[in-house]
MIDOSE-1310 file (N, C-alpha, C; in nm, 2 decimals, decimal comma, always signed):
residues 221
xxxx	-0,83/+0,20/+0,11/-0,75/+0,26/+0,03/-0,65/+0,13/-0,04; -0,64/+0,15/-0,16/-0,57/+0,04/-0,25/-0,46/+0,11/-0,34; -0,52/+0,18/-0,43/-0,44/+0,26/-0,54/-0,35/+0,37/-0,47; -0,39/+0,44/-0,37/-0,33/+0,53/-0,31/-0,20/+0,48/-0,23
xxxx	-0,19/+0,36/-0,18/-0,07/+0,30/-0,12/+0,02/+0,28/-0,22; -0,01/+0,23/-0,34/+0,08/+0,21/-0,46/+0,14/+0,35/-0,49; +0,05/+0,43/-0,49/+0,10/+0,58/-0,56/+0,22/+0,63/-0,46; +0,19/+0,59/-0,33/+0,31/+0,63/-0,25/+0,43/+0,57/-0,28
xxxx	+0,43/+0,44/-0,31/+0,54/+0,35/-0,32/+0,61/+0,40/-0,44; +0,53/+0,42/-0,56/+0,59/+0,50/-0,69/+0,65/+0,62/-0,65; +0,59/+0,72/-0,60/+0,62/+0,86/-0,57/+0,75/+0,85/-0,49; +0,76/+0,77/-0,39/+0,87/+0,77/-0,31/+1,01/+0,77/-0,38
xxxx	+1,00/+0,70/-0,49/+1,12/+0,68/-0,57/+1,20/+0,82/-0,59; +1,12/+0,92/-0,61/+1,18/+1,06/-0,62/+1,26/+1,11/-0,51; +1,22/+1,05/-0,38/+1,30/+1,11/-0,27/+1,41/+1,01/-0,22; +1,41/+0,88/-0,27/+1,49/+0,78/-0,24/+1,55/+0,72/-0,37
xxxx	+1,63/+0,78/-0,47/+1,63/+0,72/-0,59/+1,72/+0,59/-0,59; +1,80/+0,56/-0,49/+1,88/+0,41/-0,49/+1,78/+0,31/-0,43; +1,67/+0,35/-0,39/+1,59/+0,25/-0,33/+1,51/+0,18/-0,43; +1,51/+0,06/-0,44/+1,42/-0,02/-0,55/+1,27/+0,00/-0,53
xxxx	+1,21/+0,00/-0,64/+1,05/+0,05/-0,64/+0,99/-0,09/-0,56; +1,04/-0,21/-0,58/+1,01/-0,33/-0,50/+1,00/-0,31/-0,34; +1,10/-0,23/-0,29/+1,11/-0,22/-0,15/+1,02/-0,10/-0,11; +0,99/+0,00/-0,20/+0,90/+0,11/-0,17/+0,76/+0,07/-0,17
xxxx	+0,73/-0,04/-0,26/+0,60/-0,10/-0,27/+0,57/-0,18/-0,13; +0,68/-0,26/-0,12/+0,67/-0,35/+0,02/+0,65/-0,26/+0,12; +0,72/-0,14/+0,15/+0,69/-0,05/+0,27/+0,56/+0,00/+0,28; +0,52/+0,06/+0,15/+0,39/+0,12/+0,15/+0,26/+0,03/+0,16
xxxx	+0,29/-0,11/+0,13/+0,19/-0,20/+0,14/+0,22/-0,29/+0,27; +0,30/-0,29/+0,33/+0,35/-0,38/+0,43/+0,24/-0,41/+0,54; +0,15/-0,31/+0,58/+0,05/-0,35/+0,66/-0,08/-0,43/+0,60; -0,09/-0,42/+0,46/-0,18/-0,50/+0,40/-0,12/-0,62/+0,35
xxxx	+0,01/-0,64/+0,37/+0,08/-0,78/+0,35/+0,08/-0,84/+0,48; +0,08/-0,78/+0,60/+0,08/-0,85/+0,72/-0,07/-0,91/+0,75; -0,17/-0,81/+0,71/-0,30/-0,85/+0,75/-0,37/-0,98/+0,71; -0,33/-1,02/+0,59/-0,41/-1,14/+0,53/-0,35/-1,27/+0,62
xxxx	-0,22/-1,27/+0,67/-0,16/-1,38/+0,75/-0,23/-1,38/+0,87; -0,25/-1,27/+0,94/-0,31/-1,25/+1,07/-0,45/-1,29/+1,08; -0,52/-1,26/+0,97/-0,65/-1,33/+0,94/-0,66/-1,47/+0,93; -0,59/-1,52/+0,85/-0,59/-1,67/+0,84/-0,56/-1,75/+0,96
xxxx	-0,47/-1,68/+1,04/-0,43/-1,77/+1,17/-0,53/-1,74/+1,27; -0,64/-1,64/+1,26/-0,73/-1,60/+1,35/-0,69/-1,50/+1,47; -0,57/-1,44/+1,44/-0,53/-1,32/+1,54/-0,61/-1,19/+1,51; -0,65/-1,16/+1,38/-0,73/-1,06/+1,35/-0,85/-1,10/+1,28
xxxx	-0,96/-1,02/+1,27/-1,10/-1,07/+1,23/-1,15/-0,96/+1,15; -1,23/-1,00/+1,05/-1,31/-0,90/+0,96/-1,43/-0,99/+0,91; -1,52/-0,93/+0,84/-1,64/-0,99/+0,80/-1,67/-0,93/+0,66; -1,75/-1,03/+0,58/-1,79/-0,96/+0,45/-1,95/-0,91/+0,49
xxxx	-1,97/-0,77/+0,48/-2,09/-0,71/+0,51/-2,14/-0,61/+0,40; -2,19/-0,67/+0,29/-2,23/-0,58/+0,19/-2,32/-0,47/+0,23; -2,28/-0,34/+0,17/-2,36/-0,24/+0,21/-2,30/-0,16/+0,32; -2,20/-0,21/+0,39/-2,15/-0,15/+0,52/-2,09/+0,00/+0,48
xxxx	-2,02/+0,01/+0,36/-1,98/+0,14/+0,31/-2,03/+0,12/+0,15; -2,01/+0,24/+0,09/-2,04/+0,23/-0,05/-1,95/+0,18/-0,13; -1,82/+0,18/-0,09/-1,71/+0,13/-0,18/-1,66/-0,01/-0,12; -1,65/-0,05/-0,02/-1,60/-0,18/+0,02/-1,72/-0,26/+0,11
xxxx	-1,73/-0,39/+0,08/-1,82/-0,45/+0,15/-1,75/-0,51/+0,29; -1,64/-0,49/+0,31/-1,56/-0,53/+0,45/-1,58/-0,46/+0,59; -1,60/-0,53/+0,67/-1,63/-0,49/+0,81/-1,48/-0,54/+0,89; -1,41/-0,43/+0,91/-1,29/-0,45/+0,98/-1,31/-0,45/+1,14
xxxx	-1,34/-0,58/+1,19/-1,38/-0,58/+1,34/-1,28/-0,57/+1,43; -1,16/-0,63/+1,40/-1,05/-0,65/+1,49/-0,91/-0,67/+1,42; -0,84/-0,55/+1,43/-0,71/-0,56/+1,35/-0,60/-0,48/+1,42; -0,58/-0,49/+1,54/-0,50/-0,40/+1,62/-0,33/-0,41/+1,60
xxxx	-0,31/-0,53/+1,56/-0,17/-0,58/+1,54/-0,11/-0,51/+1,41; -0,20/-0,52/+1,31/-0,16/-0,47/+1,16/-0,19/-0,31/+1,15; -0,32/-0,26/+1,20/-0,35/-0,14/+1,17/-0,38/-0,05/+1,27; -0,35/-0,08/+1,39/-0,37/+0,02/+1,48/-0,24/+0,14/+1,48
xxxx	-0,26/+0,28/+1,51/-0,17/+0,36/+1,51/-0,03/+0,31/+1,57; -0,04/+0,29/+1,68/+0,09/+0,24/+1,77/+0,15/+0,13/+1,68; +0,09/+0,02/+1,66/+0,15/-0,08/+1,60/+0,22/-0,05/+1,45; +0,15/+0,04/+1,37/+0,19/+0,09/+1,25/+0,33/+0,16/+1,26
xxxx	+0,33/+0,26/+1,38/+0,45/+0,32/+1,40/+0,56/+0,24/+1,44; +0,54/+0,13/+1,51/+0,64/+0,03/+1,55/+0,69/-0,04/+1,41; +0,59/-0,09/+1,33/+0,63/-0,13/+1,21/+0,72/-0,06/+1,13; +0,68/+0,08/+1,11/+0,75/+0,17/+1,05/+0,90/+0,17/+1,08
xxxx	+0,91/+0,17/+1,22/+1,05/+0,18/+1,29/+1,14/+0,07/+1,24; +1,06/-0,06/+1,26/+1,14/-0,17/+1,23/+1,17/-0,19/+1,09; +1,08/-0,15/+1,00/+1,13/-0,17/+0,89/+1,23/-0,07/+0,83; +1,24/+0,05/+0,88/+1,35/+0,16/+0,86/+1,47/+0,10/+0,91
xxxx	+1,47/+0,04/+1,00/+1,59/-0,01/+1,08/+1,66/-0,13/+1,00; +1,56/-0,22/+0,96/+1,61/-0,34/+0,88/+1,66/-0,30/+0,76; +1,59/-0,20/+0,69/+1,63/-0,15/+0,56/+1,79/-0,09/+0,58; +1,81/-0,01/+0,67/+1,93/+0,05/+0,69/+2,04/-0,04/+0,71
xxxx	+2,01/-0,15/+0,80/+2,11/-0,26/+0,83/+2,14/-0,33/+0,71; +2,05/-0,36/+0,61/+2,07/-0,44/+0,50/+2,12/-0,37/+0,38; +2,08/-0,22/+0,37/+2,12/-0,14/+0,25/+2,22/-0,02/+0,30; +2,24/-0,01/+0,42/+2,34/+0,12/+0,45/+2,30/+0,25/+0,38
xxxx	+2,18/+0,27/+0,36/+2,14/+0,39/+0,28/+2,03/+0,46/+0,39; +2,07/+0,55/+0,46/+1,99/+0,64/+0,55/+1,87/+0,69/+0,48; +1,89/+0,77/+0,37/+1,78/+0,83/+0,31/+1,66/+0,73/+0,28; +1,70/+0,62/+0,21/+1,62/+0,50/+0,19/+1,54/+0,45/+0,30
xxxx	+1,62/+0,43/+0,40/+1,56/+0,39/+0,54/+1,45/+0,46/+0,59; +1,47/+0,60/+0,58/+1,38/+0,70/+0,63/+1,27/+0,71/+0,54; +1,29/+0,71/+0,41/+1,17/+0,72/+0,33/+1,07/+0,59/+0,34; +1,15/+0,46/+0,34/+1,08/+0,34/+0,36/+0,99/+0,35/+0,48
xxxx	+1,06/+0,40/+0,61/+0,97/+0,41/+0,72/+0,87/+0,50/+0,71; +0,88/+0,62/+0,66/+0,77/+0,71/+0,64/+0,65/+0,65/+0,54; +0,69/+0,55/+0,44/+0,60/+0,50/+0,36/+0,53/+0,40/+0,45; +0,59/+0,32/+0,52/+0,50/+0,23/+0,61/+0,39/+0,31/+0,68
xxxx	+0,45/+0,43/+0,77/+0,36/+0,50/+0,84/+0,24/+0,58/+0,76; +0,27/+0,60/+0,64/+0,18/+0,67/+0,54/+0,05/+0,57/+0,52; +0,06/+0,43/+0,55/-0,05/+0,35/+0,52/-0,16/+0,40/+0,63; -0,12/+0,41/+0,75/-0,23/+0,43/+0,84/-0,30/+0,57/+0,81
xxxx	-0,23/+0,67/+0,78/-0,28/+0,81/+0,76/-0,37/+0,81/+0,63; -0,32/+0,73/+0,53/-0,41/+0,71/+0,41/-0,56/+0,63/+0,43; -0,54/+0,52/+0,52/-0,66/+0,45/+0,57/-0,75/+0,54/+0,64; -0,69/+0,62/+0,72/-0,76/+0,71/+0,83/-0,86/+0,80/+0,71
xxxx	-0,82/+0,83/+0,60/-0,90/+0,91/+0,51/-1,03/+0,83/+0,47; -1,00/+0,71/+0,44/-1,11/+0,63/+0,36/-1,19/+0,55/+0,46; -1,13/+0,50/+0,57/-1,20/+0,40/+0,65/-1,32/+0,48/+0,72; -1,41/+0,39/+0,76/-1,53/+0,44/+0,85/-1,44/+0,44/+0,99
xxxx	-1,50/+0,47/+1,11/-1,44/+0,47/+1,22/-1,41/+0,32/+1,27; -1,30/+0,26/+1,24/-1,28/+0,13/+1,25/-1,12/+0,11/+1,29; -1,05/+0,20/+1,26/-0,91/+0,21/+1,31/-0,87/+0,24/+1,44; -0,81/+0,12/+1,51/-0,77/+0,13/+1,65/-0,66/+0,23/+1,65
xxxx	-0,65/+0,32/+1,78/-0,53/+0,37/+1,81/-0,41/+0,31/+1,87; -0,46/+0,18/+1,93/-0,34/+0,11/+2,00/-0,42/-0,03/+2,03; -0,34/-0,14/+2,03/-0,40/-0,27/+2,09/-0,47/-0,26/+2,22; -0,58/-0,30/+2,24/-0,63/-0,30/+2,38/-0,74/-0,17/+2,40
xxxx	-0,71/-0,05/+2,31/-0,79/+0,07/+2,33/-0,91/+0,06/+2,25; -1,03/+0,09/+2,30/-1,15/+0,09/+2,22/-1,19/+0,19/+2,14; -1,12/+0,31/+2,14/-1,13/+0,42/+2,07/-1,09/+0,39/+1,92; -1,19/+0,41/+1,83/-1,15/+0,39/+1,68/-1,18/+0,52/+1,60
xxxx	-1,09/+0,53/+1,48/-1,11/+0,66/+1,40/-1,12/+0,63/+1,27; -1,17/+0,71/+1,18/-1,18/+0,70/+1,04/-1,27/+0,81/+0,97; -1,24/+0,88/+0,88/-1,30/+0,98/+0,83/-1,40/+0,96/+0,73; -1,40/+0,82/+0,68/-1,51/+0,77/+0,61/-1,53/+0,82/+0,46
xxxx	-1,43/+0,83/+0,40/-1,44/+0,88/+0,23/-1,51/+0,77/+0,15; -1,50/+0,65/+0,22/-1,56/+0,53/+0,15/-1,70/+0,54/+0,14; -1,78/+0,63/+0,22/-1,91/+0,65/+0,20/-1,94/+0,72/+0,08; -1,86/+0,75/+0,01/-1,88/+0,85/-0,11/-1,79/+0,78/-0,23
xxxx	-1,85/+0,72/-0,34/-1,78/+0,66/-0,43/-1,69/+0,77/-0,52; -1,76/+0,89/-0,55/-1,69/+1,00/-0,62/-1,55/+1,03/-0,54; -1,59/+1,05/-0,42/-1,47/+1,13/-0,33/-1,35/+1,01/-0,32; -1,39/+0,88/-0,31/-1,30/+0,78/-0,31/-1,21/+0,78/-0,43
xxxx	-1,29/+0,78/-0,55/-1,22/+0,79/-0,68/-1,13/+0,89/-0,70; -1,18/+1,01/-0,65/-1,09/+1,11/-0,67/-0,96/+1,11/-0,58; -0,96/+1,07/-0,47/-0,86/+1,06/-0,39/-0,77/+0,95/-0,43; -0,83/+0,84/-0,45/-0,74/+0,72/-0,48/-0,66/+0,74/-0,61
xxxx	-0,74/+0,76/-0,72/-0,68/+0,80/-0,86/-0,59/+0,91/-0,87; -0,61/+1,01/-0,78/-0,54/+1,13/-0,79/-0,39/+1,10/-0,72; -0,40/+1,04/-0,61/-0,28/+0,99/-0,55/-0,20/+0,89/-0,63; -0,27/+0,79/-0,69/-0,18/+0,69/-0,78/-0,14/+0,77/-0,91
xxxx	-0,21/+0,85/-0,97/-0,15/+0,94/-1,08/-0,03/+1,03/-1,03; -0,04/+1,08/-0,92/+0,06/+1,16/-0,88/+0,18/+1,08/-0,85; +0,18/+0,98/-0,79/+0,29/+0,87/-0,77/+0,35/+0,84/-0,89; +0,28/+0,79/-0,99/+0,34/+0,73/-1,10/+0,40/+0,84/-1,19
xxxx	+0,35/+0,97/-1,19/+0,41/+1,09/-1,25/+0,55/+1,12/-1,18; +0,55/+1,11/-1,05/+0,69/+1,14/-0,97/+0,78/+1,02/-1,00; +0,74/+0,91/-1,01/+0,84/+0,79/-1,05/+0,88/+0,80/-1,20; +0,79/+0,84/-1,29/+0,83/+0,87/-1,43/+0,94/+0,98/-1,44
xxxx	+0,91/+1,09/-1,36/+1,00/+1,18/-1,35/+1,14/+1,17/-1,30; +1,15/+1,05/-1,20/+1,26/+1,03/-1,13/+1,35/+0,91/-1,20; +1,27/+0,84/-1,31/+1,34/+0,73/-1,38/+1,31/+0,74/-1,52; +1,40/+0,66/-1,60/+1,39/+0,66/-1,73/+1,40/+0,49/-1,76
xxxx	+1,35/+0,44/-1,87/+1,34/+0,30/-1,91/+1,49/+0,28/-1,97; +1,56/+0,18/-1,92/+1,68/+0,13/-1,95/+1,68/+0,04/-2,08; +1,56/+0,00/-2,10/+1,54/-0,10/-2,22/+1,37/-0,11/-2,24; +1,35/-0,19/-2,33/+1,19/-0,20/-2,37/+1,12/-0,27/-2,24
xxxx	+1,18/-0,35/-2,18/+1,11/-0,41/-2,05/+1,08/-0,31/-1,95; +1,17/-0,22/-1,93/+1,14/-0,11/-1,84/+1,03/-0,04/-1,86; +0,98/-0,02/-1,99/+0,88/+0,04/-2,03/+0,74/-0,04/-2,00; +0,75/-0,15/-2,07/+0,64/-0,24/-2,08/+0,59/-0,30/-1,95
xxxx	+0,69/-0,34/-1,86/+0,67/-0,38/-1,73/+0,60/-0,28/-1,64; +0,64/-0,17/-1,65/+0,60/-0,06/-1,58/+0,45/-0,03/-1,60; +0,40/-0,01/-1,75/+0,28/+0,03/-1,79/+0,20/-0,09/-1,76; +0,24/-0,22/-1,77/+0,16/-0,34/-1,75/+0,12/-0,34/-1,61
xxxx	+0,19/-0,30/-1,51/+0,18/-0,30/-1,37/+0,07/-0,19/-1,35; +0,08/-0,09/-1,42/-0,02/+0,04/-1,39/-0,14/+0,00/-1,43; -0,14/-0,07/-1,56/-0,29/-0,11/-1,60/-0,34/-0,23/-1,52; -0,27/-0,33/-1,48/-0,30/-0,42/-1,39/-0,36/-0,37/-1,24
xxxx	-0,31/-0,27/-1,20/-0,35/-0,21/-1,08/-0,50/-0,15/-1,10; -0,50/-0,08/-1,20/-0,63/-0,01/-1,22/-0,74/-0,11/-1,26; -0,72/-0,19/-1,33/-0,83/-0,31/-1,36/-0,84/-0,38/-1,22; -0,75/-0,43/-1,15/-0,77/-0,48/-1,01/-0,87/-0,40/-0,91
xxxx	-0,83/-0,26/-0,93/-0,91/-0,18/-0,84/-1,04/-0,16/-0,90; -1,06/-0,16/-1,02/-1,22/-0,15/-1,08/-1,28/-0,28/-1,05; -1,22/-0,39/-1,04/-1,29/-0,53/-1,01/-1,33/-0,51/-0,87; -1,24/-0,46/-0,79/-1,29/-0,47/-0,63/-1,39/-0,37/-0,63
xxxx	-1,39/-0,24/-0,69/-1,50/-0,15/-0,66/-1,64/-0,18/-0,72; -1,64/-0,23/-0,84/-1,76/-0,25/-0,91/-1,80/-0,40/-0,93; -1,70/-0,51/-0,87/-1,75/-0,63/-0,89/-1,83/-0,68/-0,77; -1,89/-0,80/-0,77/-1,95/-0,86/-0,66/-1,87/-0,87/-0,54
xxxx	-1,92/-0,87/-0,42/-1,85/-0,89/-0,28/-1,78/-1,02/-0,28; -1,68/-1,03/-0,20/-1,60/-1,16/-0,20/-1,69/-1,28/-0,13; -1,65/-1,39/-0,16/-1,74/-1,51/-0,10/-1,71/-1,54/+0,05; -1,60/-1,50/+0,09/-1,56/-1,51/+0,23/-1,44/-1,43/+0,25
xxxx	-1,41/-1,43/+0,40/-1,28/-1,36/+0,43/-1,17/-1,45/+0,39; -1,18/-1,59/+0,40/-1,07/-1,65/+0,35/-1,01/-1,64/+0,21; -1,12/-1,61/+0,13/-1,09/-1,58/-0,01/-1,02/-1,44/-0,02; -1,05/-1,34/+0,06/-1,00/-1,21/+0,08/-0,87/-1,23/+0,13
xxxx	-0,84/-1,31/+0,22/-0,71/-1,32/+0,28/-0,60/-1,40/+0,18; -0,65/-1,50/+0,11/-0,57/-1,54/+0,01/-0,52/-1,47/-0,10; -0,63/-1,39/-0,16/-0,61/-1,29/-0,25/-0,51/-1,18/-0,22; -0,53/-1,14/-0,07/-0,42/-1,04/-0,02/-0,29/-1,09/-0,02
xxxx	-0,25/-1,22/-0,02/-0,12/-1,27/-0,03/-0,06/-1,25/-0,17; -0,13/-1,26/-0,25/-0,11/-1,23/-0,40/-0,05/-1,10/-0,41; -0,06/-1,00/-0,33/+0,01/-0,87/-0,35/+0,17/-0,89/-0,33; +0,21/-1,00/-0,27/+0,35/-1,01/-0,27/+0,42/-1,03/-0,42
xxxx	+0,32/-1,07/-0,51/+0,37/-1,07/-0,64/+0,39/-0,95/-0,71; +0,31/-0,83/-0,65/+0,33/-0,71/-0,69/+0,47/-0,63/-0,64; +0,52/-0,70/-0,53/+0,63/-0,64/-0,49/+0,74/-0,71/-0,56; +0,74/-0,83/-0,60/+0,84/-0,87/-0,69/+0,83/-0,81/-0,83
xxxx	+0,72/-0,78/-0,87/+0,68/-0,70/-0,99/+0,77/-0,56/-0,98; +0,77/-0,50/-0,88/+0,83/-0,38/-0,86/+0,98/-0,38/-0,87; +1,03/-0,49/-0,81/+1,17/-0,52/-0,82/+1,22/-0,53/-0,96; +1,13/-0,61/-1,04/+1,16/-0,62/-1,17/+1,16/-0,51/-1,25
xxxx	+1,06/-0,44/-1,24/+1,06/-0,30/-1,31/+1,18/-0,22/-1,30; +1,21/-0,20/-1,16/+1,34/-0,12/-1,13/+1,47/-0,17/-1,18; +1,49/-0,29/-1,19/+1,61/-0,36/-1,26/+1,62/-0,32/-1,38; +1,51/-0,26/-1,47/+1,52/-0,22/-1,59/+1,49/-0,08/-1,63
xxxx	+1,50/+0,01/-1,51/+1,50/+0,14/-1,54/+1,62/+0,21/-1,46; +1,64/+0,32/-1,50/+1,76/+0,41/-1,43/+1,71/+0,54/-1,38; +1,79/+0,60/-1,29/+1,75/+0,72/-1,22/+1,81/+0,82/-1,31; +1,70/+0,92/-1,33/+1,74/+1,05/-1,42/+1,83/+1,13/-1,36
xxxx	+1,85/+1,14/-1,21/+1,94/+1,23/-1,15/+2,04/+1,16/-1,07; +2,12/+1,23/-1,00/+2,24/+1,17/-0,95/+2,19/+1,07/-0,83; +2,27/+0,95/-0,79/+2,21/+0,87/-0,69/+2,29/+0,89/-0,56; +2,35/+1,02/-0,56/+2,43/+1,01/-0,42/+2,36/+1,09/-0,32
x	+2,24/+1,06/-0,32/+2,16/+1,13/-0,21/+2,05/+1,00/-0,14
């Protein structure tokens, strides 16, 4: 799952209008932002295995700290608590925590049975939508479109930058997704990990977008 996670980040703005899009993207993508670092330091492992699924050539062999259900729930709680301490906005803290947890649920839809339930447990789950390209596109593009639509409904551009920056990000994400789906497999997992760190730029992009947009409704919730 890639676009679907960003769809959650965009759409969550409707539930927490005072929370920046950057924070919501950070929450929805937190697990995939942690994973590249854990790969590079050798704590978690994956391999490039072309053909392992119809959509992605990656074989996720060991990632209990970033992607097990219990670990994700812990990351969710920690993120929500940290947000509340920093921002004193309970609704935003709850929405961010839910966004973190949503990552595992969406991955459950797409991954083959490789998602661990907890560190040290052998049981792995996954519904395997990645085995079908049409089904994957339907789910990912549908979630992304819904999220962007909710964000547009919840905000309006405060200036020209607020419009251009938003649609530039939407276009960039669609192009990056198409390159991942239809492009050649990555040369190595190190390349995947370093590319994964580039997603921090998308978090910063989200903060930039939100500074140039205004909530359409009241901010007292």
